[in-house]
C-alpha atoms as one frame of an Amber mdcrd trajectory, in Angstrom:
protein
  -0.001   0.012   0.015   1.183   3.480  -0.899   2.316   5.714   2.006   0.120
   8.742   2.549   3.164  10.979   1.985   3.526   9.563  -1.549   0.013  10.522
  -2.606  -0.487  13.343  -5.102  -2.062  16.627  -4.006  -5.379  15.643  -5.613
  -5.293  12.276  -3.810  -4.519  13.936  -0.487  -7.434  16.384  -0.915  -9.756
  13.501  -1.854  -8.626  11.534   1.203  -9.135  14.578   3.456 -12.616  15.183
   2.107 -13.443  11.523   2.822 -12.417  11.679   6.514  -8.665  11.160   6.577
  -7.536  14.165   8.687  -3.895  13.123   8.319  -4.065  13.883   4.593  -4.414
  17.637   5.158  -1.449  17.572   7.556   0.677  15.983   4.848  -0.460  18.588
   2.274   0.244  21.492   4.661   3.679  20.079   5.544   4.437  19.628   1.825
   3.893  23.337   1.025   4.248  25.235   4.304   7.728  26.649   3.552   6.768
  28.026   0.138   3.463  29.524   1.271   4.969  31.002   4.466   7.926  32.466
   2.556   5.612  34.094  -0.020   3.584  35.624   2.768   6.621  36.747   4.756
   8.224  38.402   1.760   5.049  40.426   1.210   4.289  41.448   4.791   7.878
  41.445   6.204   6.735  40.684   9.696   7.205  37.240  11.283   4.098  37.336
  13.488   1.771  38.769  10.873   3.157  36.185   8.426   2.416  33.369  10.851
  -1.136  34.693  11.399  -1.799  35.031   7.650  -0.250  31.572   7.044  -2.649
  29.976   9.535  -5.556  31.997   8.162  -4.630  30.911   4.624  -4.733  27.198
   5.441  -7.953  27.586   7.457  -9.542  29.267   4.486  -8.303  26.525   2.179
  -9.698  23.831   4.461 -13.099  25.614   4.656 -13.178  25.990   0.863 -12.427
  22.290   0.377 -15.013  21.182   2.951 -17.639  23.405   1.355 -16.988  21.720
  -1.981 -15.783  24.932  -3.662 -12.243  23.728  -4.508 -11.914  22.484  -8.079
  -8.940  20.378  -9.021  -8.400  22.048 -12.343  -5.034  23.431 -11.302  -2.302
  22.409  -8.947  -2.672  22.906  -5.216   0.411  25.129  -4.713  -0.625  27.927
  -7.115  -4.069  27.944  -5.498  -2.549  28.050  -2.029  -0.245  30.939  -2.960
  -3.238  32.789  -4.589  -5.255  32.386  -1.363  -2.262  33.600   0.727  -1.598
  36.482  -1.641  -5.259  37.623  -1.456  -5.202  37.513   2.326  -2.048  39.613
   2.303  -3.704  42.166   0.043  -6.683  42.203   2.408  -4.337  42.768   5.312
  -2.706  45.729   3.490  -6.096  47.233   2.808  -6.935  47.010   6.543  -3.550
  48.314   7.751  -2.137  51.052   5.631   1.230  51.410   7.411   3.465  48.611
   8.572   4.992  49.063  12.006   8.151  47.103  12.814  10.358  47.036  15.846
  13.615  48.609  14.767  16.634  48.766  16.999  18.580  52.083  17.333  21.188
  50.801  14.840  18.482  50.185  12.219  18.253  46.392  12.478  14.985  44.552
  12.941  14.750  43.075  16.419  14.161  39.579  14.924  17.619  39.644  13.339
  19.363  39.425  16.681  17.565  36.255  17.740  19.373  33.276  16.100  17.654
  29.990  15.433  18.435  27.528  18.254  19.615  24.742  15.860  22.260  26.884
  14.049  25.727  27.801  15.122  26.168  31.476  15.668  28.335  31.712  12.544
  25.754  29.952  10.406  22.973  32.079  11.804  24.919  35.249  11.132  25.766
  34.224   7.534  22.154  33.197   6.872  20.826  36.469   8.293  23.276  38.510
   6.209  22.441  36.703   3.010  18.638  36.863   3.578  18.826  40.476   4.673
  20.904  41.432   1.655  18.450  39.780  -0.744  15.432  41.140   1.146  16.817
  44.700   1.083  17.418  44.502  -2.632  13.927  43.146  -3.261  12.417  45.788
  -0.962  13.949  48.544  -3.130  12.130  47.319  -6.230   8.871  49.013  -7.370
   5.858  47.256  -5.900   4.788  45.508  -9.123   8.281  44.136  -9.711   8.667
  43.070  -6.099   5.398  41.202  -6.176   6.337  39.263  -9.349   9.797  38.364
  -7.923   8.255  37.090  -4.669   5.583  35.027  -6.377   8.075  33.542  -8.856
  11.101  32.935  -6.681   9.492  32.193  -3.338   6.117  30.953  -4.457   7.482
  28.895  -7.371   4.612  30.022  -9.570   4.533  30.079 -13.372   4.090  33.384
 -15.175   0.555  32.249 -16.196  -0.269  31.697 -12.470   1.349  35.088 -11.580
  -0.667  36.834 -14.291  -3.884  35.287 -12.933  -3.121  36.255  -9.347  -2.055
  39.826 -10.136  -4.743  40.364 -12.827  -2.277  41.349 -15.594  -1.312  39.702
 -18.886   1.473  37.125 -19.035   3.562  39.592 -21.075   3.136  42.245 -18.347
   4.177  39.691 -15.689   7.186  38.704 -17.797   8.101  42.348 -18.366   7.927
  43.097 -14.668  10.171  40.101 -13.948  12.666  41.251 -16.597  12.858  44.757
 -15.219  13.076  43.433 -11.653  16.096  41.310 -12.557  17.706  44.205 -14.435
  17.182  46.441 -11.393  18.503  43.816  -8.973  21.671  43.318 -11.077  22.207
  47.065 -11.270  21.738  47.412  -7.472  24.248  44.577  -6.818  26.796  46.219
  -9.097  26.213  49.787  -7.875  26.461  48.759  -4.212  29.241  46.194  -4.851
  27.266  43.647  -2.825  28.453  40.066  -2.359  25.614  37.583  -1.813  26.515
  34.204  -0.278
């Protein structure tokens, strides 16, 4: 018999809808990193990202239980779309983002290393992530959104165009300009990314 972890997304959803609660846990575990990262890159706040992540999966579960989920696409693009829409709702509700910034300009979360990492690994990881995040943050909003959905959400340009309500060519153009701008910023600032 096939292990539940080896089932396809569609099979896991079917199993969940027919009473196997473990199936939804496997599906969430399979995609939690990608969905969370996409949310975090948009809201830039760990606690808000965690709340929106939970809200996203609760909404997906409700949608599936109500029979409104259609299996015409893959699960991940749908999950990213749900998360993206919740992020946009959040931004509509809260116009300004407030973060806890230390006197030296660092975010307070940067000084709290992960318990499983050595201090050197944690520092290198933070520096790399921060460097990339700072560059992405400097991009115009439309370019930043496409970069996040493509690189962190692993979405196709068709899926990005559907989520952002633009043509595929517009999504491709935004990605092209985002990459040009990122390269220019790396060169201009003589940044070294590890």
